[in-house]
C-alpha positions in Angstrom: 15.1 7.8 16.1 14.1 10.7 13.9 10.4 10.1 14.3 8.3 8.8 17.2 6.9 5.4 16.4 3.5 4.2 17.3 3.1 0.7 15.8 -0.1 -1.3 15.1 -0.4 -5.1 15.0 1.2 -6.8 17.9 -0.3 -10.2 18.7 0.1 -11.0 22.4 -0.4 -14.3 24.1 -0.4 -16.0 27.5 3.0 -17.4 28.6 1.8 -20.9 28.6 0.7 -21.0 24.9 3.4 -18.8 23.2 6.3 -17.8 25.5 7.8 -15.6 22.7 4.6 -13.6 22.3 4.0 -12.2 25.8 3.5 -8.5 26.6 6.8 -8.5 28.4 8.6 -9.8 25.2 6.8 -7.1 23.2 8.0 -4.4 25.5 11.6 -5.7 25.1 11.3 -5.5 21.3 9.8 -2.0 21.5 12.8 -0.8 23.7 15.3 -2.3 21.3 13.6 -0.9 18.2 12.9 2.5 19.8 9.2 2.2 19.5 7.2 4.6 21.7 3.8 3.0 21.7 2.0 -0.1 20.2 -1.4 -1.6 19.7 -1.9 -5.1 21.1 -4.3 -7.6 19.7 -6.1 -10.1 22.0 -5.6 -13.7 21.0 -8.3 -15.2 18.9 -10.8 -17.5 20.6 -9.6 -20.4 18.4 -6.2 -20.0 20.0 -7.6 -20.4 23.4 -9.6 -23.5 22.3 -6.6 -25.1 20.6 -4.3 -24.8 23.7 -7.1 -25.5 26.2 -6.6 -22.2 27.9 -9.0 -21.0 30.6 -10.6 -17.6 30.7 -11.4 -15.2 27.9 -9.0 -13.6 25.5 -10.2 -10.0 25.8 -10.2 -10.2 29.6 -6.7 -11.6 29.4 -5.5 -8.6 27.4 -7.3 -6.1 29.6 -5.5 -7.5 32.6 -2.1 -7.6 30.9 -2.4 -3.9 29.9 -3.1 -2.6 33.4 -0.4 0.0 34.1 1.1 -0.2 30.6 0.5 3.4 29.5 2.3 2.9 26.2 0.2 -0.1 25.1 -3.4 0.0 23.7 -5.7 -2.9 23.2 -7.8 -4.2 20.3 -10.2 -6.9 21.2 -11.3 -10.0 19.2 -14.8 -11.4 18.4 -15.7 -15.0 18.5 -17.7 -15.4 15.2 -18.7 -19.0 16.1 -21.2 -17.7 18.7 -24.3 -15.5 18.2 -23.7 -12.9 21.0 -21.9 -10.5 18.6 -23.3 -7.3 20.0 -22.6 -8.3 23.6 -19.0 -9.2 22.7 -18.4 -5.8 21.1 -20.0 -4.0 24.1 -17.6 -5.9 26.3 -14.7 -4.8 24.2 -15.8 -1.2 24.6 -16.1 -1.7 28.4 -12.4 -2.7 28.6 -11.5 0.6 27.0 -10.1 -1.0 23.9 -9.6 1.2 20.8 -10.6 -1.3 18.2 -11.1 -4.9 17.0 -8.8 -7.3 15.1 -10.5 -9.5 12.6 -9.0 -12.3 10.5 -11.6 -13.7 8.1 -9.4 -16.5 6.9 -8.2 -17.8 10.3 -11.7 -17.3 11.8 -13.4 -18.7 8.7 -16.1 -16.1 8.3 -17.4 -14.3 5.3 -16.5 -10.6 5.2 -20.0 -9.7 4.0 -21.8 -12.3 6.0 -24.6 -11.6 8.6 -22.4 -11.8 11.7 -19.7 -9.7 10.1 -22.2 -7.0 9.3 -23.3 -7.0 12.9 -19.7 -6.4 14.0 -19.3 -3.5 11.6 -22.6 -1.9 12.7 -21.7 -2.1 16.3 -18.1 -1.0 15.8 -19.3 2.0 13.8 -21.7 2.9 16.6 -18.9 3.0 19.1 -16.3 4.5 16.7 -14.0 1.5 17.0 -11.1 1.1 14.5 -11.0 -2.3 12.8 -7.8 -4.1 11.7 -8.3 -6.8 9.1 -5.8 -9.4 8.1 -5.7 -9.5 4.3 -4.0 -11.7 1.8 -3.9 -15.4 1.1 -4.2 -17.4 4.3 -5.2 -21.0 3.6 -9.0 -20.6 3.5 -11.4 -20.2 0.6 -10.7 -16.8 -1.0 -14.4 -16.3 -1.7 -14.8 -15.4 2.0 -12.2 -12.7 2.0 -11.6 -11.4 -1.5 -9.9 -8.0 -1.3 -12.7 -6.2 -3.3 -15.1 -7.0 -0.6 -13.5 -4.3 1.5 -14.9 -1.8 -0.9 -18.4 -3.1 -0.1 -17.7 -2.7 3.6 -16.5 0.9 3.1 -19.6 1.6 0.9 -22.1 0.1 3.4 -20.4 1.7 6.5 -19.0 5.1 5.4 -18.0 6.2 8.9 -16.3 2.9 9.8 -12.5 3.1 9.8 -10.4 0.1 9.1 -6.9 -1.0 8.1 -6.2 -3.7 5.5 -3.1 -5.2 7.1 -0.5 -6.3 4.6 -2.7 -4.6 1.9 -3.5 -7.9 0.3 0.0 -9.2 0.4 1.9 -10.0 -2.7 -1.1 -11.6 -4.4 -3.7 -8.9 -4.0 -1.8 -5.6 -3.7 -3.5 -4.1 -6.8 -7.0 -4.9 -5.5 -6.1 -3.3 -2.1 -4.8 -0.2 -3.8 -8.0 -0.1 -5.9 -10.1 -0.1 -2.7 -8.2 2.7 -1.2 -8.2 4.9 -4.3 -12.0 4.2 -4.8 -12.6 5.5 -1.2 -10.4 8.5 -1.3 -12.9 11.0 -2.8 -14.7 13.8 -1.0 -12.2 13.9 1.9 -13.3 10.4 3.0 -10.8 8.7 5.3 -12.0 5.3 6.2 -9.7 2.8 4.5 -6.0 2.4 5.6 -3.1 0.5 4.4 -1.4 -1.6 7.1 2.4 -1.5 6.4 2.9 -4.9 8.1 5.4 -7.7 7.1 6.2 -5.9 3.8 9.8 -6.9 3.4 11.2 -9.2 0.7 12.1 -12.8 1.5 15.7 -13.6 2.7 16.4 -15.0 -0.7 15.5 -11.8 -2.5 12.2 -13.1 -3.8 8.7 -12.1 -2.8 7.0 -14.0 0.0 3.3 -13.9 0.6 3.3 -10.4 2.1 6.1 -8.7 0.2 5.8 -5.4 -1.6 8.4 -3.8 -3.8 9.7 -0.3 -3.4 7.9 0.8 -6.5 4.6 -0.6 -5.2 5.0 1.2 -1.9 5.9 4.5 -3.7 2.9 4.1 -6.0 0.7 3.5 -3.0 1.8 6.8 -1.5 1.6 8.6 -4.8 -2.0 7.5 -5.5 -3.4 7.9 -2.0 -3.4 10.4 0.8 -0.4 10.4 3.2 -2.9 10.2 6.0 -4.1 6.6 5.2 -1.0 4.5 6.1 -0.1 2.7 9.3 3.0 0.8 10.3 2.5 -2.6 11.8 4.8 -5.1 13.6 3.2 -8.5 13.3 4.8 -9.4 16.6 5.8 -12.1 17.6 5.9 -13.6 14.1 8.4 -10.9 13.2 11.3 -10.2 15.6 13.8 -7.4 16.4 15.9 -7.7 13.3 12.9 -7.8 10.9 11.3 -4.9 12.7 14.5 -2.7 12.6 14.8 -3.5 8.9 11.2 -2.6 8.2 11.6 0.8 10.0 14.8 1.4 8.0 13.1 0.6 4.8 10.4 3.1 5.4 13.0 5.8 6.4 15.0 5.1 3.3 12.1 4.9 0.9 11.9 7.6 -1.8 8.7 9.2 -0.5 8.1 12.6 1.2 9.4 13.0 4.7 5.9 13.8 6.1 4.6 10.5 4.7 7.3 8.6 6.6 6.4 10.4 9.8 2.7 9.7 9.4 3.2 6.1 8.5 5.4 5.4 11.5 3.0 6.9 14.1 1.2 10.1 13.4 -1.7 8.6 11.5 -2.4 5.8 14.1 -2.2 8.3 17.0 -4.7 10.6 15.3 -7.1 7.8 14.5 -7.0 6.3 18.0 -7.0 9.8 19.7 -3.7 9.0 21.4 -1.0 11.6 22.1 2.3 10.7 20.5 
């Protein structure tokens, strides 16, 4: 591999609820795809409730990452309870680098009171946030892409990635948020290059972006604001290899490719690559 790869966005799960999504399976994929390091997301609390799992998702992740020097944890917050600050403090205590948030799956409003409390506490502890963006079967009024501009405005030192960058349906809005927050050397909004390939039939699926869109994204924004993501285990080895090859073959500057594939994430999480 020409560049060292540090990938974001690997969902990991207990063996009993998703055997294809364990830490062990992730490490197998990383070896086959020549990925040096990865960020692991704790399961959402709703996943634990659905499968009747015992324990707590962030504690599960912390235990699974012991001795895994090439894996880094992002916690999750249960937005159905009111102990928001306590949950974020617990995430910090595990040594996690950030938080994964999915407003559609978790059914919370991006600008709601509990969300604002998460952002404030994350900003206080310099945590990096990764948001799922794009259409995901919940009222769009709770997670409209332009709301991320409000988050960036209200929390200027909070760094976050918009995973999938709005997907097929809201790419332009995601690009608008990034361009609008690129002035005065600000670096707080990041494009998550996750699940960006075309569908197998050559058409756009919910997350696809064309080569022209990706090239425009790089052209209009700083090379520093882009992060490659896996979406493991929903995307497997073949998809991951194809995604890496697509970035390597894209008509963009070579330093942009290197930064997308690992340099930017390593810098933001203060990890040596």
